[in-house]
C-alpha positions as a LaTeX table, in Angstrom:
\begin{tabular}{lrrr}
\hline
Residue & $x$ (\AA) & $y$ (\AA) & $z$ (\AA) \\
\hline
Met1 & 4.36 & 8.01 & $-18.53$ \\
Asn2 & 4.95 & 9.90 & $-15.31$ \\
Lys3 & 2.40 & 11.30 & $-12.85$ \\
Lys4 & 2.16 & 14.69 & $-14.58$ \\
Glu5 & 1.46 & 13.06 & $-17.95$ \\
Leu6 & $-1.11$ & 10.76 & $-16.35$ \\
Val7 & $-2.90$ & 13.73 & $-14.77$ \\
Glu8 & $-2.97$ & 15.51 & $-18.15$ \\
Ser9 & $-4.35$ & 12.40 & $-19.85$ \\
Met10 & $-7.02$ & 11.95 & $-17.17$ \\
Ala11 & $-8.05$ & 15.61 & $-17.40$ \\
Glu12 & $-8.40$ & 15.40 & $-21.16$ \\
Ala13 & $-10.29$ & 12.09 & $-21.13$ \\
Ala14 & $-12.75$ & 13.21 & $-18.42$ \\
Asp15 & $-13.01$ & 16.80 & $-19.69$ \\
Ile16 & $-12.04$ & 18.23 & $-16.28$ \\
Ser17 & $-9.31$ & 20.56 & $-15.07$ \\
Lys18 & $-5.82$ & 19.27 & $-14.36$ \\
Thr19 & $-6.28$ & 20.29 & $-10.71$ \\
Ala20 & $-9.42$ & 18.17 & $-10.40$ \\
Ala21 & $-7.72$ & 15.25 & $-12.16$ \\
Glu22 & $-4.73$ & 15.47 & $-9.82$ \\
Lys23 & $-7.03$ & 15.52 & $-6.77$ \\
Ala24 & $-8.87$ & 12.47 & $-8.12$ \\
Leu25 & $-5.62$ & 10.60 & $-8.78$ \\
Asn26 & $-4.20$ & 11.46 & $-5.35$ \\
Gly27 & $-7.47$ & 10.37 & $-3.73$ \\
Met28 & $-7.37$ & 7.05 & $-5.55$ \\
Leu29 & $-3.74$ & 6.44 & $-4.57$ \\
Met30 & $-4.45$ & 7.30 & $-0.92$ \\
Ala31 & $-7.50$ & 4.99 & $-0.88$ \\
Val32 & $-5.51$ & 2.08 & $-2.32$ \\
Ser33 & $-2.60$ & 2.70 & 0.08 \\
Ser34 & $-4.95$ & 2.90 & 3.06 \\
Ala35 & $-6.74$ & $-0.33$ & 2.10 \\
Leu36 & $-3.46$ & $-2.19$ & 1.58 \\
Ser37 & $-2.05$ & $-0.97$ & 4.90 \\
Lys38 & $-5.14$ & $-2.49$ & 6.60 \\
Gly39 & $-4.51$ & $-5.79$ & 4.78 \\
Asp40 & $-7.48$ & $-5.41$ & 2.42 \\
Lys41 & $-7.52$ & $-6.21$ & $-1.29$ \\
Val42 & $-8.51$ & $-3.62$ & $-3.91$ \\
Thr43 & $-10.11$ & $-5.13$ & $-7.01$ \\
Leu44 & $-10.84$ & $-3.05$ & $-10.11$ \\
Ile45 & $-12.80$ & $-5.38$ & $-12.37$ \\
Gly46 & $-11.06$ & $-5.73$ & $-15.73$ \\
Phe47 & $-8.06$ & $-3.65$ & $-14.64$ \\
Gly48 & $-6.48$ & $-5.68$ & $-11.87$ \\
Thr49 & $-6.13$ & $-6.42$ & $-8.18$ \\
Phe50 & $-3.87$ & $-4.78$ & $-5.61$ \\
Ser51 & $-3.04$ & $-6.97$ & $-2.61$ \\
Thr52 & $-0.35$ & $-7.58$ & $-0.02$ \\
Val53 & 1.90 & $-10.58$ & 0.48 \\
Lys54 & 3.98 & $-11.45$ & 3.54 \\
Arg55 & 7.58 & $-12.25$ & 2.77 \\
Ala56 & 9.36 & $-14.49$ & 5.28 \\
Ala57 & 12.67 & $-13.60$ & 6.88 \\
Arg58 & 15.63 & $-15.14$ & 5.15 \\
Thr59 & 19.42 & $-15.30$ & 5.06 \\
Ala60 & 21.18 & $-13.90$ & 2.01 \\
Lys61 & 24.79 & $-13.41$ & 1.01 \\
Asn62 & 26.53 & $-10.06$ & 0.63 \\
Pro63 & 27.74 & $-10.11$ & $-3.01$ \\
Arg64 & 30.87 & $-8.10$ & $-2.23$ \\
Thr65 & 32.14 & $-9.93$ & 0.86 \\
Gly66 & 30.24 & $-13.19$ & 0.78 \\
Ala67 & 29.20 & $-12.68$ & 4.40 \\
Pro68 & 25.72 & $-13.89$ & 5.34 \\
Ile69 & 23.16 & $-11.19$ & 6.16 \\
Glu70 & 19.73 & $-11.49$ & 7.70 \\
Ile71 & 16.83 & $-10.00$ & 5.73 \\
Pro72 & 13.83 & $-9.37$ & 8.00 \\
Ala73 & 10.27 & $-10.43$ & 7.22 \\
Lys74 & 8.09 & $-7.77$ & 5.61 \\
Thr75 & 4.82 & $-7.19$ & 3.82 \\
Ile76 & 4.96 & $-6.09$ & 0.18 \\
Ala77 & 2.38 & $-4.73$ & $-2.25$ \\
Lys78 & 1.46 & $-6.86$ & $-5.24$ \\
Phe79 & $-0.50$ & $-6.14$ & $-8.43$ \\
Lys80 & $-2.14$ & $-8.77$ & $-10.62$ \\
Pro81 & $-3.42$ & $-7.41$ & $-13.95$ \\
Gly82 & $-6.98$ & $-8.17$ & $-15.02$ \\
Ser83 & $-8.05$ & $-9.74$ & $-18.29$ \\
Lys84 & $-9.03$ & $-6.48$ & $-20.03$ \\
Leu85 & $-5.67$ & $-4.87$ & $-19.16$ \\
Thr86 & $-3.80$ & $-7.96$ & $-20.34$ \\
Asp87 & $-5.75$ & $-7.97$ & $-23.62$ \\
Ala88 & $-5.12$ & $-4.24$ & $-24.14$ \\
Val89 & $-1.37$ & $-4.69$ & $-23.70$ \\
Asn90 & $-1.20$ & $-7.67$ & $-26.04$ \\
\hline
\end{tabular}
């Protein structure tokens, strides 16, 4: 499912226009992105939790040449599914 299909599904389920559904989806995505950029966690009970994790700098090997390369430290987004989502998938 891509974003367009998700917007259509949201609009149908909530009985709203596609424009309103797209605004709601974009608002939700912006709110989650903003919270994660501040280092906060976003928990949607039953659905899952969005959080950030710091990844340490490390040395890796270039697969083509075998030369060592330095990979800098960075913060990545992480999602842990909730119990209701896990049950729905299984």
